[in-house]
C-alpha positions, 0 to 999 in steps of 0.5 A, a space after each residue: 557326199 550327202 545332199 545339203 537338204 539331208 545334212 540340214 535335217 540331221 540333228 548333230 546333237 541328238 546322239 549326245 542327248 540320247 546318251 545323256 538321257 540314258 545316263 541320267 535315267 538310272 537312280 544311282 548316284 554312282 558314276 560307275 553304276 550310271 556307266 554300267 547302265 549306259 553300257 547295258 542299255 546302249 552298247 550291249 543291247 543295241 550293238 554287241 549282243 545283236 551281232 553275237 546273237 546273229 552270228 551264232 544263229 548263222 553258225 548254228 550255235 546256241 548262245 546264252 548270256 547268264 551274266 545278263 540275267 535280270 536279277 543279276 543285273 539288278 543286284 549288280 546295280 545295288 553293289 557299292 561301286 567301291 566293291 566293284 573297282 579298286 584303284 584305276 584298273 577294273 578288277 585290280 583287287 576288288 572283292 567281287 572279282 576275286 571271288 568270281 574268278 575263283 568260282 569260274 576257275 573251279 567251274 572250268 575244271 569241270 567243263 568238257 572239251 566240247 563247247 565253251 
């Protein structure tokens, strides 16, 4: 499908090298915090947020990402991993998830039927 010259010019190791560089860029010793950093910098920034923002623009819907506020993201990186994940399931009893779930349920009672 591709020309041999094109295939010869492709560095097949570069994608993995980019992931490793982003993973190592954070100061955290926690692998969970490193993965969160990787997700924020690559998956969200380069893929998910771009698609959601574009589709919302096309639909004429304003979209915001309050959980990606710079201060909140920075704060989340300072929280010990043990408080973020307990056991093998994300949110399976961790203190932050319980508090946030209760807050969100209380806030959702005050939302109207319009919007999301």
